[in-house]
C-alpha positions, 0 to 999 in steps of 0.5 A, spaced: 130 311 512 128 316 517 126 317 524 122 312 527 121 308 520 128 306 521 126 302 527 119 300 524 122 297 518 126 293 521 122 290 526 116 288 519 121 283 517 120 279 523 114 274 522 112 267 523 115 264 517 121 268 518 123 269 525 130 271 525 135 275 520 141 277 518 144 283 517 146 282 510 138 279 509 136 285 513 140 289 508 137 286 501 131 287 503 131 294 505 135 295 499 140 299 505 147 299 507 150 293 512 154 299 515 147 303 516 143 297 519 149 295 523 149 302 527 142 301 527 141 294 529 147 295 536 142 300 538 135 296 537 139 289 541 141 295 547 134 297 547 132 290 548 127 290 541 132 285 538 136 281 541 142 276 538 142 268 536 148 264 536 149 264 529 150 272 528 142 272 526 137 276 530 130 276 532 124 279 536 126 281 543 123 281 550 120 288 550 115 286 546 113 282 552 113 286 558 109 292 553 105 287 552 103 286 558 103 293 560 098 294 554 094 289 558 094 292 563 093 299 561 088 299 555 081 301 556 078 297 550 082 291 553 081 293 561 073 294 559 072 288 554 076 282 554 073 280 561 065 280 558 068 275 552 068 269 555 061 270 558 058 272 551 061 265 549 056 262 555 050 266 551 051 263 545 048 256 544 053 253 538 061 253 538 063 260 537 070 265 538 068 272 541 072 277 538 075 285 540 078 289 536 080 296 533 081 300 528 088 300 526 091 305 521 087 302 515 087 296 518 082 293 523 086 289 529 083 283 534 086 285 541 082 280 545 080 273 543 076 268 546 074 261 544 069 255 546 072 249 547 068 245 542 069 251 536 074 247 532 073 251 526 080 257 524 079 264 524 083 269 520 082 274 525 088 273 530 091 277 536 095 282 533 095 282 527 092 286 521 085 285 517 082 288 511 078 295 513 072 293 508 071 286 509 067 282 515 062 284 520 069 286 525 072 291 520 066 294 518 062 295 525 069 298 527 069 302 521 061 304 522 064 308 528 067 314 524 064 320 523 061 320 514 068 324 512 073 319 515 069 313 513 068 315 506 076 317 506 077 310 509 074 306 503 077 310 497 084 309 500 082 302 501 079 300 495 079 301 487 071 303 487 069 310 485 067 315 489 059 314 488 061 306 489 063 309 496 057 313 497 053 307 496 058 302 501 057 308 506 049 306 506 051 299 510 055 303 515 049 307 515 044 300 517 050 298 521 048 304 526 041 305 525 040 297 528 048 296 532 049 290 528 053 287 522 052 281 519 056 277 514 057 270 510 064 268 508 067 275 507 072 273 511 073 266 512 068 261 507 064 257 510 064 263 517 059 267 518 061 274 523 056 278 527 059 284 530 056 290 535 060 297 533 063 299 540 065 306 541 068 311 546 069 319 544 072 320 551 077 315 549 078 316 542 076 308 541 073 306 535 072 297 535 067 292 535 065 286 538 063 280 535 061 272 534 064 268 528 060 261 528 059 256 523 055 258 517 051 251 517 049 252 525 046 259 524 038 259 525 033 264 525 033 263 533 040 263 534 041 269 529 036 273 534 040 270 540 046 273 538 044 279 535 041 280 544 047 277 547 051 282 543 047 289 543 046 287 550 054 286 552 057 292 547 053 297 552 056 294 558 064 295 556 061 302 553 058 304 560 065 301 563 069 306 558 065 311 560 067 310 568 074 310 566 074 315 561 071 319 568 075 316 572 082 319 568 079 325 568 077 325 576 085 324 577 087 329 573 
């Protein structure tokens, strides 16, 4: 293992299904000698990336909580958009979930979410969970904010389609940019509809989306129109706040 990947490969093992690991288990999972891992894990414990348990196992450390707070206080997308998720809910006349998501490598990740109290359905988009790049309105709206060359490249890397199909795929993103809305049915979760608006700040290098998720059985033409209007207007407000943050950041330099 080389560079930062020495640490990220270890950290990637920890999840809800297996929140604690022994050195021997990590050694087997990563095919790395225990002696090498003992040194790396000691460094990670010192840095609070990991913490030890009473049974000689390790779990994620408190440093992540500290930096999650810092992220909430400093990330321009979260600062600009999270405060509008609940007001957006109030404009949707049926149970819904609102999501703020951004491109994350070759995936899309939710960075903030709100749920109406009457929304009892489960969604796959969860805070901090990387999601497929080409499925669902949330992902497609975020992807549509990129230049064509990058979109085609990501499509080819994320799909087994041929280049010709990638061009056909790209036509969908042209349409999303033109109308400012992406709508998909059941692409991520059966029985749910995702409606999303692209969010972009060239000054801040942010490519993201704002989404509303509802049950397909609740969608009517009237509700669709209300969602489209609410999403479009809220997305423009959020982009305006990002522009203000970018301008104030330049003024401080």
